[in-house]
C-alpha positions in Angstrom: 33.2 113.3 111.1 32.9 114.5 107.7 36.3 113.3 106.8 35.9 109.8 108.2 32.7 109.4 106.3 34.2 110.3 103.0 37.2 107.8 103.7 34.5 105.1 103.9 32.2 106.3 101.3 35.3 106.7 98.8 36.7 103.3 99.8 33.7 101.4 98.7 34.0 101.8 94.8 37.7 101.6 94.9 37.7 98.3 97.0 34.8 96.7 94.9 36.9 97.3 91.7 40.1 96.0 93.3 37.9 93.0 94.7 36.6 92.2 91.3 40.1 92.1 89.7 41.6 89.9 92.9 38.6 87.3 92.5 38.7 87.1 88.7 42.3 85.9 89.6 41.7 83.8 92.5 38.5 82.0 91.5 39.7 80.4 88.1 43.0 79.2 90.0 41.1 77.6 93.0 38.8 76.1 90.8 41.9 74.6 88.6 43.7 73.4 91.9 40.3 71.9 93.1 39.9 70.0 89.6 43.3 68.9 89.4 43.2 67.7 93.1 39.9 65.5 92.4 41.1 64.0 89.4 44.4 63.1 90.7 46.8 65.4 88.9 47.9 67.3 91.8 49.0 64.1 93.6 50.6 63.1 90.3 52.4 66.4 90.3 53.2 66.1 94.1 55.1 62.7 93.7 57.5 64.7 91.4 57.9 67.4 93.7 57.9 65.9 97.1 61.8 64.8 97.0 62.4 68.9 97.0 59.7 70.1 99.2 60.0 67.5 101.9 63.0 69.3 103.3 60.9 72.3 103.7 58.3 70.2 105.6 55.8 70.9 103.0 53.6 68.5 100.8 54.5 68.2 97.0 51.0 69.9 96.3 52.3 73.1 98.0 54.6 74.0 95.4 51.4 75.0 93.0 50.5 77.5 95.9 54.1 78.9 96.1 54.4 79.2 92.4 51.0 80.9 91.9 51.9 83.4 94.6 55.4 84.0 93.0 53.7 84.8 89.5 50.4 86.1 90.4 50.7 87.5 93.9 49.6 86.9 97.4 45.9 86.4 97.0 46.6 83.9 94.1 49.0 81.8 96.5 46.4 82.1 99.4 43.7 80.8 97.2 45.7 77.6 96.5 46.6 77.2 100.0 43.1 77.0 101.2 42.5 74.5 98.6 44.7 71.8 99.6 44.9 70.3 103.2 47.7 71.4 105.6 48.5 71.7 108.9 49.3 75.0 110.8 53.1 74.7 110.7 53.1 73.8 106.8 50.8 77.0 106.4 52.9 79.2 108.2 56.1 77.8 106.4 54.4 78.6 102.9 52.6 81.9 104.0 56.2 83.1 104.7 57.6 81.8 101.4 54.6 83.7 99.6 55.1 86.8 101.8 58.7 87.1 100.6 58.2 85.9 97.1 55.2 87.0 95.3 54.1 88.7 92.3 57.8 88.4 91.1 57.2 89.8 87.3 55.4 92.8 88.4 57.3 93.8 91.5 60.7 93.2 90.0 59.9 95.5 86.9 58.8 98.1 89.4 62.1 97.7 91.2 64.0 98.0 87.7 62.4 101.3 87.5 64.3 102.8 90.5 67.5 101.2 89.2 67.6 97.8 90.7 68.3 94.7 88.5 65.0 92.8 87.7 67.0 89.5 87.6 68.9 90.0 91.0 65.6 91.2 92.9 64.0 88.2 91.6 66.7 85.5 92.2 67.3 87.1 95.8 63.5 86.8 96.9 63.2 83.1 95.4 66.5 82.1 97.3 65.2 83.8 100.6 62.0 82.1 100.3 63.7 78.9 100.2 66.0 79.4 103.0 63.1 80.7 105.3 61.3 77.5 104.8 64.3 75.4 105.6 64.9 77.6 108.9 61.3 77.7 109.8 60.9 74.0 109.1 64.0 73.1 111.7 62.8 75.8 114.3 58.9 76.0 114.5 57.5 73.5 116.8 54.9 70.9 115.6 51.5 72.5 115.0 49.1 69.7 114.0 46.0 71.5 114.2 44.3 72.1 110.5 44.6 75.1 108.5 41.6 76.4 106.8 40.7 74.0 104.2 37.8 74.8 101.6 37.8 71.8 99.7 35.5 68.8 100.1 36.7 65.5 101.6 38.9 63.2 99.6 36.4 60.6 98.7 33.6 63.2 97.7 32.1 62.7 94.4 32.2 65.4 91.9 28.8 67.1 92.5 29.8 67.3 96.3 33.3 68.6 95.3 31.7 71.6 93.3 29.1 72.2 95.8 31.8 72.7 98.5 34.2 74.6 96.1 31.1 76.9 95.2 30.1 77.6 98.9 33.8 78.1 99.7 34.2 80.6 96.9 31.3 82.7 98.7 33.1 82.6 101.9 36.6 83.7 100.4 35.2 86.6 98.5 33.4 87.9 101.4 36.7 87.7 103.3 38.7 89.2 100.6 36.2 92.1 100.2 36.3 92.7 103.9 40.2 93.1 103.9 40.5 95.1 100.9 37.6 97.6 102.0 39.5 97.9 105.4 42.8 98.3 103.7 41.1 101.2 101.3 39.8 102.7 104.4 43.2 102.9 106.3 44.7 104.3 103.1 42.4 107.2 102.8 42.7 107.7 106.3 46.3 108.4 106.2 45.9 110.9 103.0 42.9 112.5 104.6 44.7 113.5 107.7 48.2 113.7 106.2 49.6 111.3 108.3 52.5 109.8 106.3 54.7 113.0 106.7 54.8 113.0 110.5 55.0 109.3 110.8 58.0 109.0 108.3 59.8 111.9 110.5 59.2 109.8 113.5 60.3 106.6 112.0 63.8 108.3 110.5 65.9 107.3 113.5 64.7 103.7 112.8 66.5 103.8 109.3 70.0 103.9 111.0 69.1 100.4 112.4 68.0 99.3 109.1 71.3 100.4 107.2 69.5 103.1 105.3 69.5 106.8 105.0 67.4 108.9 107.6 65.6 110.6 104.7 64.5 107.1 103.2 62.2 106.8 106.0 59.1 108.2 103.7 59.8 105.4 101.1 60.3 102.8 103.7 56.9 103.8 105.1 54.8 104.3 101.8 56.4 100.7 100.8 55.4 99.0 104.0 51.9 100.6 103.9 51.1 100.9 100.3 53.2 98.3 98.7 56.1 98.5 96.3 54.4 99.9 93.2 53.3 103.3 95.4 56.9 103.2 97.0 58.5 103.0 93.6 56.5 106.1 92.3 57.6 108.0 95.7 61.4 106.9 95.0 61.1 108.1 91.3 59.9 111.6 92.5 62.7 111.9 95.2 65.5 110.4 92.8 64.2 113.3 90.3 64.4 116.1 93.0 67.8 114.9 94.0 66.6 114.0 97.6 67.9 110.5 97.3 70.4 109.1 94.8 69.8 106.0 92.6 72.3 103.9 95.0 70.4 105.0 97.8 67.0 104.0 96.1 68.7 100.7 95.3 69.7 100.3 99.1 65.9 100.8 100.2 64.9 98.1 97.2 67.0 95.5 99.1 65.2 96.1 102.3 61.6 96.3 100.7 62.0 93.0 98.6 61.9 91.4 102.1 60.0 93.8 103.9 57.1 95.7 102.2 53.2 95.8 102.2 53.5 94.8 105.8 50.2 95.9 106.6 48.3 94.5 103.8 50.2 91.0 103.6 50.0 90.7 107.4 46.2 91.3 107.8 45.7 89.1 104.8 47.3 85.8 106.4 46.6 86.7 110.1 42.7 86.8 108.9 43.3 82.9 108.1 45.1 81.9 111.3 49.0 82.7 110.5 50.8 84.3 113.2 51.5 88.0 112.6 54.4 88.1 115.0 55.9 85.4 112.8 55.4 87.0 109.4 56.6 90.3 110.7 59.6 89.3 112.8 60.8 87.2 110.1 60.7 89.5 107.2 62.1 92.3 109.0 65.0 89.9 110.3 65.7 89.0 106.6 65.6 92.8 105.4 68.2 93.4 108.2 70.6 90.6 107.0 70.2 91.2 103.4 71.1 95.2 103.8 73.8 94.8 106.1 75.2 91.8 104.4 76.0 94.2 101.6 77.3 96.7 103.7 79.6 94.4 105.2 80.9 93.1 101.9 81.4 96.4 100.9 78.9 96.1 97.8 77.6 99.3 98.2 78.8 102.6 100.1 77.4 103.8 103.3 74.2 106.1 103.0 74.4 109.3 104.2 73.0 109.3 108.0 74.4 105.9 108.7 77.8 106.7 109.4 
């Protein structure tokens, strides 16, 4: 019980710090989108982008959410998603695009540290996000029910728009704080009970299915539970110790760019009504296609443990 109490207690200051940082990013973006929508700027932008995004089953305004997510991260994209009216099908497509393609400047820089190309990683993620949107638009059934919309009605006056936006930001802030706190507690529980090592050993046979070396299971687990940044630190340490080669780390990167932060990203979007099963299966499927596609075209040798 002491360990559990410690995990909850120590998670509070860290989660508050992370929440403040995220809200400083999300709230200005949400305000900008709300004002752009009220004054017709978003509609003007959408008229130019619609010819492309109509193929993804999305309104042109959703490009702002995709670009925000790609540049600043999942939470920035989510802030915009909830600021524009979307159906559940549109929100599901957009959520997957953001899950596959978010925080590109930061995460591609992290990939570069472990031997992968910054530009290749970024280009693959953008292309895969667009491909996933085309596939989901063609295969998902119609889902006319409305996604969470925190904005005011289209014919509202400026005062009503700002009042609605203020209330919506309080709701969004509370949701983000609860999600971050929960994730921080889970992270500390994993560390306190030393669960990552036994879990990685248990998952090592699964690496063969993923086309990765068995000893990459720890990197894979850290990347999926804690994210690419933490995963990169682990990879660098294992490279320095000679446990994995630079090429093997590069192979893991190709998997993780499609399928990382599965715990956090899935919880964040599922909390707003997006199907967790859709997010997980599609991202794992894209990771399999990407890694095995490289193997079949002989762009990289088979890793040890996969022959």
